C-alpha positions as CSV (number, residue, x, y, z in Angstrom):
1,M,78.6,94.1,109.1
2,R,77.9,92.0,112.3
3,S,81.4,91.2,113.6
4,I,83.8,94.4,113.9
5,L,87.3,94.2,115.1
6,V,88.8,97.3,116.5
7,Q,92.7,97.8,117.0
8,A,93.0,99.2,120.7
9,G,95.6,101.4,122.3
10,R,96.2,104.5,124.2
11,D,96.9,106.4,121.1
12,P,94.9,109.6,120.3
13,G,93.1,107.8,117.6
14,M,91.4,105.2,119.9
15,P,88.3,107.2,120.7
16,V,87.8,107.8,116.9
17,R,88.1,104.1,116.2
18,L,86.0,103.0,119.0
19,D,83.1,105.5,118.4
20,S,83.1,104.8,114.6
21,A,83.1,101.0,115.1
22,M,80.2,101.2,117.7
23,D,78.1,103.4,115.3
24,I,78.6,101.0,112.5
25,A,77.6,98.2,115.0
26,R,74.5,100.0,116.0
27,A,73.4,100.5,112.4
28,H,73.8,96.8,111.6
29,G,73.0,95.0,114.8
30,G,76.6,94.2,115.2
31,H,79.1,93.1,117.8
32,I,82.5,94.8,118.7
33,T,85.8,93.0,119.5
34,V,88.4,95.2,121.0
35,L,91.9,93.6,120.4
36,I,94.8,94.7,122.8
37,D,98.1,93.4,121.9
38,T,101.3,93.0,124.1
39,P,104.1,92.0,121.8
40,I,106.4,89.9,124.0
41,D,109.3,89.6,121.6
42,R,109.8,93.4,122.2
43,Y,111.1,92.4,125.6
44,V,113.3,89.6,124.5
45,T,116.9,90.2,123.2
46,T,119.8,87.9,122.1
47,D,123.6,88.1,122.4
48,P,126.1,87.1,119.6
49,Y,126.5,83.9,121.4
50,G,122.9,82.6,121.1
51,G,121.9,83.6,124.6
52,T,118.3,84.9,125.1
53,Y,117.3,87.4,127.7
54,V,113.9,88.6,128.8
55,A,113.4,92.0,130.2
56,R,111.0,90.5,132.8
57,E,110.2,93.5,135.0
58,A,109.5,95.5,131.8
59,L,107.3,92.7,130.2
60,E,105.4,92.2,133.6
61,A,104.7,95.9,133.6
62,A,103.5,96.1,130.1
63,L,101.1,93.1,130.6
64,K,99.7,94.7,133.8
65,D,99.3,98.1,132.1
66,D,97.4,96.4,129.1
67,E,95.1,94.3,131.6
68,E,94.1,97.5,133.1
69,L,93.4,98.9,129.7
70,A,91.4,95.8,128.8
71,Q,89.4,96.3,132.2
72,A,88.9,100.1,131.1
73,F,87.6,99.1,127.8
74,A,85.2,96.6,129.3
75,G,83.8,99.0,131.8
76,R,83.4,101.7,129.2
77,L,81.5,99.3,126.7
78,A,79.4,97.6,129.6
79,N,77.4,101.0,129.9
80,D,76.6,101.0,126.2
81,D,74.1,99.2,123.9
82,V,76.6,97.5,121.7
83,P,77.6,93.8,122.5
84,F,81.4,93.5,122.8
85,D,84.3,91.4,123.9
86,V,87.9,92.2,124.6
87,V,90.7,90.0,123.5
88,R,94.4,89.8,124.3
89,F,97.3,88.9,122.0
90,E,101.0,88.7,122.5
91,T,102.3,88.8,119.0
92,Q,103.3,91.6,116.6
93,P,100.5,93.9,115.8
94,L,100.0,93.0,112.3
95,D,100.1,89.3,113.2
96,A,97.4,89.8,115.9
97,M,95.1,91.9,113.9
98,A,95.4,89.6,110.8
99,G,94.7,86.4,112.7
100,A,91.6,88.0,114.5
101,A,90.3,89.6,111.2
102,R,89.9,86.4,109.3
103,L,86.5,86.0,110.6
104,A,85.6,89.6,111.0
105,D,83.4,91.6,108.6
106,L,85.3,94.8,109.2
107,S,88.6,95.8,110.9
108,V,89.0,99.3,112.3
109,V,92.5,100.9,112.4
110,S,94.0,104.4,112.3
111,R,96.3,105.7,109.4
112,G,99.3,105.8,111.8
113,C,99.2,102.0,112.4
114,G,101.6,101.5,109.4
115,Y,100.1,98.2,108.5
116,A,96.5,98.8,107.1
117,G,97.3,97.9,103.5
118,D,99.0,94.6,104.5
119,L,96.5,93.8,107.0
120,A,93.8,93.9,104.1
121,V,96.0,91.7,102.0
122,I,96.8,89.1,104.6
123,S,93.4,88.9,106.3
124,R,91.4,89.1,103.0
125,S,88.9,91.0,105.1
126,P,87.9,94.7,104.6
127,V,89.9,97.3,106.7
128,L,88.4,100.7,107.6
129,V,91.2,103.1,108.0
130,L,90.5,106.3,110.0
131,D,92.4,109.7,110.6
132,G,91.3,112.1,113.1
133,K,87.6,112.3,112.3
134,E,84.8,109.8,113.3
135,L,82.8,108.1,110.7
136,R,79.1,108.5,111.2
137,L,76.3,106.7,109.2
138,P,74.5,107.5,107.1
139,L,77.3,109.1,105.0
140,A,76.8,112.5,103.2
141,A,79.2,111.7,100.4
142,A,81.6,108.7,99.3
143,C,83.8,108.0,96.5
144,I,84.9,104.6,94.8
145,A,88.3,104.5,93.2
146,W,87.6,102.0,90.3
147,D,90.4,100.5,88.1
148,G,88.5,97.5,87.0
149,G,90.6,95.0,89.0
150,D,89.4,92.2,91.4
151,E,90.7,94.1,94.4
152,A,88.4,97.1,93.5
153,A,85.6,94.8,93.1
154,H,86.2,93.1,96.4
155,A,86.3,96.5,98.2
156,L,83.1,97.7,96.3
157,R,81.2,94.5,97.7
158,A,82.5,95.1,101.3
159,A,81.6,98.7,101.3
160,V,77.8,98.2,100.6
161,P,76.7,98.4,104.2
162,L,78.5,101.6,104.6
163,L,77.1,103.1,101.4
164,K,73.5,102.3,102.0
165,G,71.8,105.5,102.8
166,C,74.6,107.7,101.6
167,S,73.4,110.9,99.9
168,A,76.1,111.0,97.1
169,V,78.2,108.1,95.8
170,H,80.6,108.7,93.0
171,V,82.6,106.0,91.1
172,L,85.8,107.5,89.9
173,T,88.0,106.1,87.2
174,V,91.2,107.5,85.7
175,M,91.1,107.3,82.0
176,T,94.1,105.3,80.6
177,E,95.2,104.2,77.2
178,K,94.2,100.8,77.6
179,A,91.1,99.8,79.6
180,A,91.4,96.7,81.9
181,G,89.2,94.5,83.9
182,F,85.5,95.3,84.8
183,P,84.1,98.4,83.3
184,P,82.8,101.0,85.7
185,T,79.3,100.5,84.3
186,D,79.5,97.2,86.1
187,A,80.0,98.8,89.4
188,L,77.1,101.3,88.9
189,R,74.8,98.2,88.1
190,Y,76.0,96.2,91.1
191,L,75.3,99.2,93.4
192,S,72.0,99.9,91.9
193,R,70.9,96.3,92.7
194,H,71.5,97.2,96.4
195,G,69.5,100.3,96.3
196,I,72.6,102.6,95.9
197,A,72.3,105.2,93.3
198,A,75.9,106.2,92.1
199,E,77.3,108.6,89.4
200,L,80.3,107.8,87.2
201,T,83.0,110.4,87.0
202,E,85.7,109.7,84.3
203,L,89.0,111.7,85.1
204,Q,91.7,112.7,82.6
205,R,95.0,111.7,84.2
206,G,97.0,114.6,85.7
207,D,100.7,114.3,87.0
208,S,99.7,111.0,88.6
209,I,96.8,108.8,89.2
210,E,96.9,109.2,92.9
211,E,96.8,113.2,92.7
212,T,94.1,113.0,90.0
213,L,91.9,110.8,92.4
214,A,92.8,113.0,95.5
215,A,91.6,116.2,93.7
216,S,88.2,114.6,92.7
217,V,87.6,113.1,96.1
218,A,88.3,116.5,97.8
219,Q,86.0,118.2,95.2
220,H,83.1,115.8,96.1
221,G,83.6,116.3,99.8
222,A,83.9,112.5,100.3
223,E,84.0,111.2,104.0
224,L,84.9,107.7,102.7
225,L,87.1,106.5,99.9
226,V,86.6,102.9,98.8
227,M,89.6,101.3,97.0
228,G,91.5,98.0,96.5
229,A,94.5,97.2,98.5
230,Y,97.8,96.0,97.4
231,G,100.0,95.9,100.3
232,H,103.8,96.9,100.1
233,S,104.7,94.0,97.9
234,R,102.1,94.4,95.1
235,V,103.1,96.9,92.3
236,R,100.8,97.8,89.4
237,E,102.5,100.9,88.0
238,F,100.5,100.9,84.8
239,L,97.3,101.5,86.8
240,F,97.2,101.8,90.6
241,G,100.8,100.9,91.8
242,G,101.1,103.7,94.3
243,V,97.7,104.8,95.0
244,T,97.1,102.7,98.2
245,R,100.3,104.0,99.7
246,Y,99.6,107.7,98.8
247,F,96.0,107.6,100.4
248,L,97.4,105.8,103.5
249,E,100.1,108.5,103.9
250,E,97.9,111.4,103.0
251,E,97.0,113.7,106.2
252,G,93.7,115.1,106.4
253,G,92.2,112.8,103.8
254,P,88.9,110.8,104.0
255,A,88.4,107.5,105.8
256,L,89.4,104.5,103.6
257,L,87.9,101.2,103.1
258,L,90.4,98.8,101.7
259,A,90.0,95.2,100.5
260,H,92.1,92.8,98.5
């Protein structure tokens, strides 16, 4: 993971995002790109007659504030050992991140951003979703939610750099009446070829797939959950329909590595 994109802001989750991204960059000789977005259309209004008005003073103040934020990040990172750059966008947050993420090895966002699943779907690059806890390598424990689909396979491949050196890796699959896609043994075989020893855990479905997975993830004490992302428009009720949304909304859950 040589090119790491970080969603920047003044929110409480920013130090966690930045420190986690820098730790990953150090482990892989990577580069950090800090993205600061000032959506101009938030300061533009229209009237019923087609007139367009710009809240110019508010926009200029926002641009000035974000320029100061960019300089603050540059000053902070200049004193560290990780190469970096700071980029500015003036579009909606999802559009800005998706555009920059297309040539990123990893995008780092917080759960509260509201678009992590869609970012993984649109950009087709892996997304690391953090809550209030910094992710440090090597990991002590990680889980992989495996449903046999292409998205799960993409997430697994993307997670390999984060899983190397992990003390305990568990592939979780919820037993259903009809198996689909790649068997979980394929996931174990793939990981073993990368020097990652993983254990398979087959789970009997409880009230829901997401709750069944969440209980197992908690039991294993996983710091990271790797899973396919389906976004708001993708529904697979017979397998993993609401799982992405469930874990994105779960408070206090593990970090997520999403890919589509």
